[in-house]
Every structure is written in C-alpha cells, then in structure tokens.
N, C-alpha and C positions, 0 to 999 in steps of 0.2 A: 101605858105608852112611854114609860120611862126610858127604855132602851130598845133599839131595833137594829137589825143588820143593815149595813150600808155597802152595797155593791161588792161583796166579797171581802170587805174590810172588816175592821172591828165594829162592834155594836155601837150605834149612836146613842148617847145618853142625852136626851132632849132637855134635861135640867142643867146641863153644863154648857159652857161657851161653845159656839159652833162657828164654822167658816166654810167657804167653798173649797173645793179640792185644789184650786189655784191660789188659795191664801187670802181671799177677800173677806173682810169682816161681814158677819151675818148675825141676825137677831131674830129669834122666834117671836112672832106677833100673836100667833094662835096655834094651839095644838088640837083644836076641835073642829076644823073645817070639814063639813060633811059634803061629799060629792060622789055621785054615781054609786051610792051604797057603801062607800068607804070613807074613813076618816083620814084627813091629811093635815099637815102642818103648813101654816102660812109664814113665810120667812122673808125678811127684808135683807137685801144684799147691797152693800155699798160699792159704788164705783169710784175708786180713789182718783182716777184721772179727771172725771167730770164733777165729782161731788154729788152726783145724783144717786138715787136708790132704785132698785128694781124689786118688785114683789114676786116671789116664787111660790108656787103650790108644790109642796114636797111630799112625796110618798114616805111616811115615817119608817116603813120596813126596809126600803132600798136606799133611801137618802137621795134618790134621783128627783130632780125638780124641773119644772118648766115655768116660764114666765107667765104671769097672770094676763098680761096684755100682749107683749111681743112674742116672737117665735124662738126665743133663745132658750137654751137648756143648760143646766149645770148640776153638779152633785154636791151634797153637803156632808161634812164630817165634823167630829169634835175638834175644836181648836186645841193645840198643845198647851198645856199649862206650864209656864216657866217657874222654876223653883230655884232657890238659892239657899246655901247653908255653909257652915264652916266646920272643918274637921281638924283634928290635932294629929300631927305626924312627927316622927323622930326627925331631928335636924339632918343627920348624915345618912339616913336610910330611906328607902322607898317603901316604907310600910307605916301603917297607922298606929298611933299609940293607943287610940281609943276608937271604937267603931260607931260612936254616936255622931249624929249630925246636929250641930247647934244652930239655933235660929239667928244668932248675932255673933259678931266677932268678939264683942266684950265678954259674952258668956263663955265662948270657946277659950279665950285667954284665961278667964277665971278657973277653968278646968284643966289647964295644961301645966305640966311640970316644967322644970328649967330646961331640960335637954330636948325640947320640942318646939315646933313652929305651928302656927295656925294658918290653914290654907282655905281660901274661898273656893266653893264649888258651885257650878250652875248646871242645870239639866232641865229637860222637858219631860213631862209625863203625858 
C-alpha cells in the first residue's frame, strides 16, 4: 500500500508527507483499518482556524476520505516537498557555469571560479 492513485491525480505515496487538497496538514495514524472487506487509512487533519483535529477514513486507492464522526468529506494528496540549493552561473550571462546543485552556499562558493556568482534556488517536488 505504499502508493495509490488519488482521484485522477498522481499516485499517493503513504510513506511521504500528506495534506488535504486545500492544503491543510494531515498525518497518517494507521494504514491498516479494515472496513467492509477493504483496507483504509486513518488520517488526522488539522483545522488551522480552530486548532482542532478531524479524523478521516481514507480510501488509499482514490485518496477520498470521509469524517469518522461528522458528515464532512475531503481528499488527500502528497504534500509538496520544498527544496533549496545553490547553483553557479556566469556573472554577465544567463547560463550556468556548472549544472550541479549544491546543498549550501559555502560549498557552491568553494566550487565557483572568479567570473561567476552563486545563486540560491528554491523549488517544490
């Protein structure tokens, strides 16, 4: 049950961070909830406005979930992973000197010749 399809979207990897489709933080509490002959995931969803949590029973194949107590529904997806790195580019040109992405500015500076600058990049995966 490591990955499953989520409502026409990419596969959900249940070992990676998840969130609701509207961006609320979520946490897998159990991946082995057995109900009506099928296995479901039990997910805790935070409500940032009230600070309360809601427990969802989520179909691991579709990512669609319904509240264990109330009548609300939502869908789950993998949360984007934010990354950061540094690259080395020529000072007066819009091209990279090297195609490596360094984990720190110090390492990038140590690998850059005189006519280059170090640029910080951020992206989501």
